PyMOL Python script that loads the backbone (N, CA, C, O; Angstrom):
from pymol import cmd

cmd.read_pdbstr("""\
ATOM      1  N   MET A   1    -229.952 -15.290 150.395  1.00  0.00           N
ATOM      2  CA  MET A   1    -228.627 -15.396 150.942  1.00  0.00           C
ATOM      3  C   MET A   1    -227.691 -14.522 150.146  1.00  0.00           C
ATOM      4  O   MET A   1    -227.888 -14.321 148.947  1.00  0.00           O
ATOM      5  N   ASP A   2    -226.701 -14.016 150.783  1.00  0.00           N
ATOM      6  CA  ASP A   2    -225.720 -13.157 150.138  1.00  0.00           C
ATOM      7  C   ASP A   2    -224.663 -14.031 149.475  1.00  0.00           C
ATOM      8  O   ASP A   2    -223.902 -14.721 150.154  1.00  0.00           O
ATOM      9  N   LEU A   3    -224.620 -13.997 148.157  1.00  0.00           N
ATOM     10  CA  LEU A   3    -223.699 -14.861 147.422  1.00  0.00           C
ATOM     11  C   LEU A   3    -222.254 -14.408 147.529  1.00  0.00           C
ATOM     12  O   LEU A   3    -221.355 -15.109 147.063  1.00  0.00           O
ATOM     13  N   ARG A   4    -222.011 -13.252 148.132  1.00  0.00           N
ATOM     14  CA  ARG A   4    -220.635 -12.849 148.405  1.00  0.00           C
ATOM     15  C   ARG A   4    -220.108 -13.591 149.623  1.00  0.00           C
ATOM     16  O   ARG A   4    -218.897 -13.744 149.790  1.00  0.00           O
ATOM     17  N   THR A   5    -221.011 -14.049 150.466  1.00  0.00           N
ATOM     18  CA  THR A   5    -220.635 -14.780 151.675  1.00  0.00           C
ATOM     19  C   THR A   5    -220.641 -16.286 151.445  1.00  0.00           C
ATOM     20  O   THR A   5    -219.748 -16.996 151.908  1.00  0.00           O
ATOM     21  N   VAL A   6    -221.638 -16.762 150.736  1.00  0.00           N
ATOM     22  CA  VAL A   6    -221.797 -18.189 150.478  1.00  0.00           C
ATOM     23  C   VAL A   6    -221.437 -18.457 149.015  1.00  0.00           C
ATOM     24  O   VAL A   6    -222.111 -17.983 148.101  1.00  0.00           O
ATOM     25  N   ASN A   7    -220.375 -19.217 148.814  1.00  0.00           N
ATOM     26  CA  ASN A   7    -219.958 -19.512 147.443  1.00  0.00           C
ATOM     27  C   ASN A   7    -220.235 -20.974 147.099  1.00  0.00           C
ATOM     28  O   ASN A   7    -220.778 -21.722 147.913  1.00  0.00           O
ATOM     29  N   LYS A   8    -219.862 -21.365 145.904  1.00  0.00           N
ATOM     30  CA  LYS A   8    -220.151 -22.718 145.414  1.00  0.00           C
ATOM     31  C   LYS A   8    -219.511 -23.789 146.306  1.00  0.00           C
ATOM     32  O   LYS A   8    -220.118 -24.827 146.568  1.00  0.00           O
ATOM     33  N   ARG A   9    -218.315 -23.539 146.756  1.00  0.00           N
ATOM     34  CA  ARG A   9    -217.614 -24.513 147.603  1.00  0.00           C
ATOM     35  C   ARG A   9    -218.363 -24.752 148.913  1.00  0.00           C
ATOM     36  O   ARG A   9    -218.432 -25.883 149.396  1.00  0.00           O
ATOM     37  N   VAL A  10    -218.918 -23.694 149.482  1.00  0.00           N
ATOM     38  CA  VAL A  10    -219.685 -23.817 150.725  1.00  0.00           C
ATOM     39  C   VAL A  10    -220.934 -24.654 150.488  1.00  0.00           C
ATOM     40  O   VAL A  10    -221.254 -25.540 151.281  1.00  0.00           O
ATOM     41  N   VAL A  11    -221.643 -24.373 149.390  1.00  0.00           N
ATOM     42  CA  VAL A  11    -222.856 -25.120 149.082  1.00  0.00           C
ATOM     43  C   VAL A  11    -222.528 -26.590 148.828  1.00  0.00           C
ATOM     44  O   VAL A  11    -223.262 -27.471 149.276  1.00  0.00           O
ATOM     45  N   GLU A  12    -221.441 -26.864 148.119  1.00  0.00           N
ATOM     46  CA  GLU A  12    -221.021 -28.254 147.888  1.00  0.00           C
ATOM     47  C   GLU A  12    -220.782 -28.971 149.206  1.00  0.00           C
ATOM     48  O   GLU A  12    -221.214 -30.110 149.384  1.00  0.00           O
ATOM     49  N   SER A  13    -220.100 -28.313 150.126  1.00  0.00           N
ATOM     50  CA  SER A  13    -219.825 -28.920 151.431  1.00  0.00           C
ATOM     51  C   SER A  13    -221.104 -29.169 152.215  1.00  0.00           C
ATOM     52  O   SER A  13    -221.243 -30.200 152.873  1.00  0.00           O
ATOM     53  N   LEU A  14    -222.038 -28.227 152.145  1.00  0.00           N
ATOM     54  CA  LEU A  14    -223.309 -28.403 152.849  1.00  0.00           C
ATOM     55  C   LEU A  14    -224.106 -29.573 152.277  1.00  0.00           C
ATOM     56  O   LEU A  14    -224.731 -30.326 153.023  1.00  0.00           O
ATOM     57  N   ILE A  15    -224.083 -29.724 150.958  1.00  0.00           N
ATOM     58  CA  ILE A  15    -224.782 -30.859 150.332  1.00  0.00           C
ATOM     59  C   ILE A  15    -224.148 -32.167 150.776  1.00  0.00           C
ATOM     60  O   ILE A  15    -224.857 -33.106 151.139  1.00  0.00           O
ATOM     61  N   LYS A  16    -222.824 -32.241 150.752  1.00  0.00           N
ATOM     62  CA  LYS A  16    -222.127 -33.457 151.162  1.00  0.00           C
ATOM     63  C   LYS A  16    -222.402 -33.798 152.619  1.00  0.00           C
ATOM     64  O   LYS A  16    -222.462 -34.972 152.985  1.00  0.00           O
ATOM     65  N   ALA A  17    -222.568 -32.775 153.450  1.00  0.00           N
ATOM     66  CA  ALA A  17    -222.826 -32.991 154.870  1.00  0.00           C
ATOM     67  C   ALA A  17    -224.284 -33.341 155.160  1.00  0.00           C
ATOM     68  O   ALA A  17    -224.619 -33.743 156.275  1.00  0.00           O
ATOM     69  N   GLY A  18    -225.148 -33.188 154.160  1.00  0.00           N
ATOM     70  CA  GLY A  18    -226.550 -33.534 154.350  1.00  0.00           C
ATOM     71  C   GLY A  18    -227.422 -32.395 154.823  1.00  0.00           C
ATOM     72  O   GLY A  18    -228.545 -32.625 155.271  1.00  0.00           O
ATOM     73  N   ALA A  19    -226.928 -31.163 154.733  1.00  0.00           N
ATOM     74  CA  ALA A  19    -227.689 -30.020 155.220  1.00  0.00           C
ATOM     75  C   ALA A  19    -228.962 -29.771 154.404  1.00  0.00           C
ATOM     76  O   ALA A  19    -229.905 -29.161 154.909  1.00  0.00           O
ATOM     77  N   PHE A  20    -228.998 -30.231 153.162  1.00  0.00           N
ATOM     78  CA  PHE A  20    -230.162 -30.009 152.311  1.00  0.00           C
ATOM     79  C   PHE A  20    -231.040 -31.251 152.176  1.00  0.00           C
ATOM     80  O   PHE A  20    -231.929 -31.286 151.325  1.00  0.00           O
ATOM     81  N   ASP A  21    -230.806 -32.258 152.993  1.00  0.00           N
ATOM     82  CA  ASP A  21    -231.593 -33.483 152.916  1.00  0.00           C
ATOM     83  C   ASP A  21    -233.074 -33.249 153.195  1.00  0.00           C
ATOM     84  O   ASP A  21    -233.922 -33.991 152.700  1.00  0.00           O
ATOM     85  N   SER A  22    -233.387 -32.235 153.977  1.00  0.00           N
ATOM     86  CA  SER A  22    -234.792 -31.951 154.244  1.00  0.00           C
ATOM     87  C   SER A  22    -235.460 -31.291 153.029  1.00  0.00           C
ATOM     88  O   SER A  22    -236.685 -31.316 152.905  1.00  0.00           O
ATOM     89  N   VAL A  23    -234.664 -30.709 152.146  1.00  0.00           N
ATOM     90  CA  VAL A  23    -235.188 -30.104 150.921  1.00  0.00           C
ATOM     91  C   VAL A  23    -235.375 -31.167 149.857  1.00  0.00           C
ATOM     92  O   VAL A  23    -236.431 -31.256 149.231  1.00  0.00           O
ATOM     93  N   TYR A  24    -234.343 -31.973 149.656  1.00  0.00           N
ATOM     94  CA  TYR A  24    -234.379 -33.037 148.656  1.00  0.00           C
ATOM     95  C   TYR A  24    -233.337 -34.064 149.033  1.00  0.00           C
ATOM     96  O   TYR A  24    -232.193 -33.700 149.307  1.00  0.00           O
ATOM     97  N   THR A  25    -233.694 -35.328 149.056  1.00  0.00           N
ATOM     98  CA  THR A  25    -232.795 -36.364 149.574  1.00  0.00           C
ATOM     99  C   THR A  25    -231.767 -36.860 148.565  1.00  0.00           C
ATOM    100  O   THR A  25    -230.806 -37.521 148.959  1.00  0.00           O
ATOM    101  N   ASP A  26    -231.934 -36.567 147.290  1.00  0.00           N
ATOM    102  CA  ASP A  26    -230.988 -37.023 146.278  1.00  0.00           C
ATOM    103  C   ASP A  26    -229.824 -36.036 146.190  1.00  0.00           C
ATOM    104  O   ASP A  26    -229.892 -35.048 145.460  1.00  0.00           O
ATOM    105  N   ARG A  27    -228.763 -36.313 146.937  1.00  0.00           N
ATOM    106  CA  ARG A  27    -227.626 -35.408 146.995  1.00  0.00           C
ATOM    107  C   ARG A  27    -226.934 -35.259 145.651  1.00  0.00           C
ATOM    108  O   ARG A  27    -226.430 -34.181 145.336  1.00  0.00           O
ATOM    109  N   ALA A  28    -226.899 -36.314 144.858  1.00  0.00           N
ATOM    110  CA  ALA A  28    -226.261 -36.243 143.543  1.00  0.00           C
ATOM    111  C   ALA A  28    -226.977 -35.234 142.651  1.00  0.00           C
ATOM    112  O   ALA A  28    -226.335 -34.472 141.928  1.00  0.00           O
ATOM    113  N   LEU A  29    -228.294 -35.231 142.702  1.00  0.00           N
ATOM    114  CA  LEU A  29    -229.063 -34.281 141.903  1.00  0.00           C
ATOM    115  C   LEU A  29    -228.841 -32.853 142.389  1.00  0.00           C
ATOM    116  O   LEU A  29    -228.683 -31.939 141.580  1.00  0.00           O
ATOM    117  N   LEU A  30    -228.830 -32.660 143.683  1.00  0.00           N
ATOM    118  CA  LEU A  30    -228.546 -31.335 144.230  1.00  0.00           C
ATOM    119  C   LEU A  30    -227.164 -30.858 143.789  1.00  0.00           C
ATOM    120  O   LEU A  30    -226.979 -29.708 143.392  1.00  0.00           O
ATOM    121  N   TYR A  31    -226.208 -31.768 143.871  1.00  0.00           N
ATOM    122  CA  TYR A  31    -224.821 -31.435 143.533  1.00  0.00           C
ATOM    123  C   TYR A  31    -224.686 -31.042 142.067  1.00  0.00           C
ATOM    124  O   TYR A  31    -223.934 -30.124 141.742  1.00  0.00           O
ATOM    125  N   THR A  32    -225.404 -31.726 141.180  1.00  0.00           N
ATOM    126  CA  THR A  32    -225.287 -31.422 139.757  1.00  0.00           C
ATOM    127  C   THR A  32    -226.006 -30.126 139.380  1.00  0.00           C
ATOM    128  O   THR A  32    -225.727 -29.555 138.326  1.00  0.00           O
ATOM    129  N   ASN A  33    -226.919 -29.660 140.216  1.00  0.00           N
ATOM    130  CA  ASN A  33    -227.667 -28.441 139.925  1.00  0.00           C
ATOM    131  C   ASN A  33    -227.156 -27.214 140.665  1.00  0.00           C
ATOM    132  O   ASN A  33    -227.831 -26.185 140.693  1.00  0.00           O
ATOM    133  N   ILE A  34    -225.987 -27.307 141.257  1.00  0.00           N
ATOM    134  CA  ILE A  34    -225.436 -26.175 142.001  1.00  0.00           C
ATOM    135  C   ILE A  34    -225.279 -24.952 141.100  1.00  0.00           C
ATOM    136  O   ILE A  34    -225.656 -23.846 141.488  1.00  0.00           O
ATOM    137  N   ASP A  35    -224.735 -25.139 139.920  1.00  0.00           N
ATOM    138  CA  ASP A  35    -224.492 -24.000 139.030  1.00  0.00           C
ATOM    139  C   ASP A  35    -225.783 -23.282 138.675  1.00  0.00           C
ATOM    140  O   ASP A  35    -225.834 -22.052 138.688  1.00  0.00           O
ATOM    141  N   ARG A  36    -226.817 -24.035 138.360  1.00  0.00           N
ATOM    142  CA  ARG A  36    -228.114 -23.422 138.038  1.00  0.00           C
ATOM    143  C   ARG A  36    -228.664 -22.662 139.233  1.00  0.00           C
ATOM    144  O   ARG A  36    -229.183 -21.557 139.083  1.00  0.00           O
ATOM    145  N   ALA A  37    -228.553 -23.244 140.410  1.00  0.00           N
ATOM    146  CA  ALA A  37    -229.071 -22.601 141.617  1.00  0.00           C
ATOM    147  C   ALA A  37    -228.281 -21.332 141.939  1.00  0.00           C
ATOM    148  O   ALA A  37    -228.864 -20.321 142.331  1.00  0.00           O
ATOM    149  N   MET A  38    -226.970 -21.382 141.776  1.00  0.00           N
ATOM    150  CA  MET A  38    -226.141 -20.212 142.035  1.00  0.00           C
ATOM    151  C   MET A  38    -226.445 -19.099 141.032  1.00  0.00           C
ATOM    152  O   MET A  38    -226.512 -17.929 141.411  1.00  0.00           O
ATOM    153  N   ASP A  39    -226.629 -19.447 139.769  1.00  0.00           N
ATOM    154  CA  ASP A  39    -226.989 -18.456 138.748  1.00  0.00           C
ATOM    155  C   ASP A  39    -228.330 -17.810 139.071  1.00  0.00           C
ATOM    156  O   ASP A  39    -228.485 -16.595 138.958  1.00  0.00           O
ATOM    157  N   TRP A  40    -229.293 -18.627 139.472  1.00  0.00           N
ATOM    158  CA  TRP A  40    -230.614 -18.118 139.836  1.00  0.00           C
ATOM    159  C   TRP A  40    -230.498 -17.171 141.026  1.00  0.00           C
ATOM    160  O   TRP A  40    -231.104 -16.100 141.036  1.00  0.00           O
ATOM    161  N   GLY A  41    -229.722 -17.569 142.022  1.00  0.00           N
ATOM    162  CA  GLY A  41    -229.523 -16.735 143.206  1.00  0.00           C
ATOM    163  C   GLY A  41    -228.870 -15.407 142.876  1.00  0.00           C
ATOM    164  O   GLY A  41    -229.264 -14.369 143.407  1.00  0.00           O
ATOM    165  N   GLN A  42    -227.872 -15.432 141.999  1.00  0.00           N
ATOM    166  CA  GLN A  42    -227.211 -14.197 141.591  1.00  0.00           C
ATOM    167  C   GLN A  42    -228.179 -13.277 140.858  1.00  0.00           C
ATOM    168  O   GLN A  42    -228.180 -12.064 141.072  1.00  0.00           O
ATOM    169  N   ARG A  43    -228.996 -13.858 140.000  1.00  0.00           N
ATOM    170  CA  ARG A  43    -229.974 -13.069 139.246  1.00  0.00           C
ATOM    171  C   ARG A  43    -230.978 -12.406 140.205  1.00  0.00           C
ATOM    172  O   ARG A  43    -231.287 -11.223 140.064  1.00  0.00           O
ATOM    173  N   LYS A  44    -231.474 -13.167 141.166  1.00  0.00           N
ATOM    174  CA  LYS A  44    -232.429 -12.625 142.138  1.00  0.00           C
ATOM    175  C   LYS A  44    -231.791 -11.549 143.003  1.00  0.00           C
ATOM    176  O   LYS A  44    -232.434 -10.550 143.324  1.00  0.00           O
ATOM    177  N   GLN A  45    -230.532 -11.743 143.384  1.00  0.00           N
ATOM    178  CA  GLN A  45    -229.833 -10.759 144.202  1.00  0.00           C
ATOM    179  C   GLN A  45    -229.655  -9.455 143.420  1.00  0.00           C
ATOM    180  O   GLN A  45    -229.845  -8.373 143.974  1.00  0.00           O
ATOM    181  N   ARG A  46    -229.293  -9.548 142.146  1.00  0.00           N
ATOM    182  CA  ARG A  46    -229.153  -8.349 141.313  1.00  0.00           C
ATOM    183  C   ARG A  46    -230.489  -7.624 141.172  1.00  0.00           C
ATOM    184  O   ARG A  46    -230.537  -6.395 141.225  1.00  0.00           O
ATOM    185  N   GLU A  47    -231.569  -8.378 140.993  1.00  0.00           N
ATOM    186  CA  GLU A  47    -232.894  -7.763 140.887  1.00  0.00           C
ATOM    187  C   GLU A  47    -233.255  -7.012 142.166  1.00  0.00           C
ATOM    188  O   GLU A  47    -233.806  -5.913 142.104  1.00  0.00           O
ATOM    189  N   ARG A  48    -232.949  -7.593 143.317  1.00  0.00           N
ATOM    190  CA  ARG A  48    -233.235  -6.917 144.590  1.00  0.00           C
ATOM    191  C   ARG A  48    -232.411  -5.646 144.740  1.00  0.00           C
ATOM    192  O   ARG A  48    -232.918  -4.620 145.193  1.00  0.00           O
ATOM    193  N   GLU A  49    -231.129  -5.720 144.356  1.00  0.00           N
ATOM    194  CA  GLU A  49    -230.260  -4.552 144.485  1.00  0.00           C
ATOM    195  C   GLU A  49    -230.717  -3.415 143.583  1.00  0.00           C
ATOM    196  O   GLU A  49    -230.628  -2.247 143.962  1.00  0.00           O
ATOM    197  N   VAL A  50    -231.205  -3.747 142.394  1.00  0.00           N
ATOM    198  CA  VAL A  50    -231.652  -2.744 141.442  1.00  0.00           C
ATOM    199  C   VAL A  50    -233.052  -2.254 141.807  1.00  0.00           C
ATOM    200  O   VAL A  50    -233.448  -1.153 141.426  1.00  0.00           O
ATOM    201  N   GLY A  51    -233.782  -3.060 142.533  1.00  0.00           N
ATOM    202  CA  GLY A  51    -235.144  -2.709 142.904  1.00  0.00           C
ATOM    203  C   GLY A  51    -236.156  -3.195 141.899  1.00  0.00           C
ATOM    204  O   GLY A  51    -237.297  -2.735 141.881  1.00  0.00           O
ATOM    205  N   GLN A  52    -235.741  -4.123 141.063  1.00  0.00           N
ATOM    206  CA  GLN A  52    -236.626  -4.668 140.041  1.00  0.00           C
ATOM    207  C   GLN A  52    -237.247  -5.946 140.565  1.00  0.00           C
ATOM    208  O   GLN A  52    -236.550  -6.832 141.060  1.00  0.00           O
ATOM    209  N   GLY A  53    -238.547  -6.034 140.456  1.00  0.00           N
ATOM    210  CA  GLY A  53    -239.245  -7.238 140.869  1.00  0.00           C
ATOM    211  C   GLY A  53    -240.030  -7.808 139.720  1.00  0.00           C
ATOM    212  O   GLY A  53    -240.232  -7.147 138.702  1.00  0.00           O
ATOM    213  N   GLY A  54    -240.463  -9.009 139.878  1.00  0.00           N
ATOM    214  CA  GLY A  54    -241.269  -9.634 138.846  1.00  0.00           C
ATOM    215  C   GLY A  54    -242.723  -9.218 138.954  1.00  0.00           C
ATOM    216  O   GLY A  54    -243.153  -8.686 139.977  1.00  0.00           O
ATOM    217  N   LEU A  55    -243.459  -9.459 137.919  1.00  0.00           N
ATOM    218  CA  LEU A  55    -244.873  -9.119 137.880  1.00  0.00           C
ATOM    219  C   LEU A  55    -245.641  -9.834 138.987  1.00  0.00           C
ATOM    220  O   LEU A  55    -246.474  -9.222 139.656  1.00  0.00           O
ATOM    221  N   PHE A  56    -245.371 -11.113 139.186  1.00  0.00           N
ATOM    222  CA  PHE A  56    -246.106 -11.871 140.192  1.00  0.00           C
ATOM    223  C   PHE A  56    -245.720 -11.452 141.601  1.00  0.00           C
ATOM    224  O   PHE A  56    -246.550 -11.503 142.509  1.00  0.00           O
ATOM    225  N   GLY A  57    -244.485 -11.044 141.794  1.00  0.00           N
ATOM    226  CA  GLY A  57    -244.069 -10.540 143.101  1.00  0.00           C
ATOM    227  C   GLY A  57    -244.799  -9.259 143.475  1.00  0.00           C
ATOM    228  O   GLY A  57    -245.120  -9.033 144.642  1.00  0.00           O
ATOM    229  N   MET A  58    -245.059  -8.417 142.466  1.00  0.00           N
ATOM    230  CA  MET A  58    -245.781  -7.161 142.733  1.00  0.00           C
ATOM    231  C   MET A  58    -247.231  -7.453 143.063  1.00  0.00           C
ATOM    232  O   MET A  58    -247.814  -6.779 143.912  1.00  0.00           O
ATOM    233  N   ILE A  59    -247.825  -8.438 142.414  1.00  0.00           N
ATOM    234  CA  ILE A  59    -249.218  -8.787 142.680  1.00  0.00           C
ATOM    235  C   ILE A  59    -249.363  -9.361 144.090  1.00  0.00           C
ATOM    236  O   ILE A  59    -250.316  -9.049 144.804  1.00  0.00           O
ATOM    237  N   ALA A  60    -248.401 -10.208 144.480  1.00  0.00           N
ATOM    238  CA  ALA A  60    -248.451 -10.826 145.798  1.00  0.00           C
ATOM    239  C   ALA A  60    -248.217  -9.793 146.896  1.00  0.00           C
ATOM    240  O   ALA A  60    -248.620  -9.998 148.041  1.00  0.00           O
ATOM    241  N   GLY A  61    -247.566  -8.685 146.546  1.00  0.00           N
ATOM    242  CA  GLY A  61    -247.369  -7.612 147.510  1.00  0.00           C
ATOM    243  C   GLY A  61    -246.169  -7.796 148.404  1.00  0.00           C
ATOM    244  O   GLY A  61    -246.081  -7.152 149.450  1.00  0.00           O
ATOM    245  N   GLY A  62    -245.236  -8.660 148.024  1.00  0.00           N
ATOM    246  CA  GLY A  62    -244.073  -8.856 148.864  1.00  0.00           C
ATOM    247  C   GLY A  62    -242.821  -9.081 148.044  1.00  0.00           C
ATOM    248  O   GLY A  62    -242.847  -9.056 146.814  1.00  0.00           O
ATOM    249  N   ASP A  63    -241.722  -9.303 148.750  1.00  0.00           N
ATOM    250  CA  ASP A  63    -240.442  -9.558 148.101  1.00  0.00           C
ATOM    251  C   ASP A  63    -240.264 -11.032 147.754  1.00  0.00           C
ATOM    252  O   ASP A  63    -239.292 -11.403 147.096  1.00  0.00           O
ATOM    253  N   GLU A  64    -241.184 -11.861 148.188  1.00  0.00           N
ATOM    254  CA  GLU A  64    -241.034 -13.282 147.988  1.00  0.00           C
ATOM    255  C   GLU A  64    -241.187 -13.646 146.516  1.00  0.00           C
ATOM    256  O   GLU A  64    -241.999 -13.068 145.794  1.00  0.00           O
ATOM    257  N   ASP A  65    -240.390 -14.610 146.096  1.00  0.00           N
ATOM    258  CA  ASP A  65    -240.444 -15.077 144.719  1.00  0.00           C
ATOM    259  C   ASP A  65    -241.491 -16.181 144.628  1.00  0.00           C
ATOM    260  O   ASP A  65    -241.461 -17.134 145.406  1.00  0.00           O
ATOM    261  N   THR A  66    -242.402 -16.055 143.693  1.00  0.00           N
ATOM    262  CA  THR A  66    -243.487 -17.024 143.588  1.00  0.00           C
ATOM    263  C   THR A  66    -243.249 -18.036 142.491  1.00  0.00           C
ATOM    264  O   THR A  66    -244.143 -18.831 142.198  1.00  0.00           O
ATOM    265  N   THR A  67    -242.065 -18.042 141.865  1.00  0.00           N
ATOM    266  CA  THR A  67    -241.786 -19.014 140.800  1.00  0.00           C
ATOM    267  C   THR A  67    -241.161 -20.245 141.353  1.00  0.00           C
ATOM    268  O   THR A  67    -240.857 -21.172 140.604  1.00  0.00           O
TER     269      THR A  67
END
""", "prot")
cmd.dss("prot")
cmd.show_as("cartoon", "prot")
cmd.util.cbc("prot")
cmd.orient("prot")
């Protein structure tokens, strides 16, 4: 996802609305981990923009993150 379009406030609202219940039902835990998830997303987005991939991504042969 493009983090320029989706910010922390949007993710908070989606969690409160139950949009991530199919991923994990504990909304409080999702809510407390927003910062970590956003940081991870930003890091992955920067890696894609630079063209840098991880070792396991190169072995798998795709852009998908295997961690």
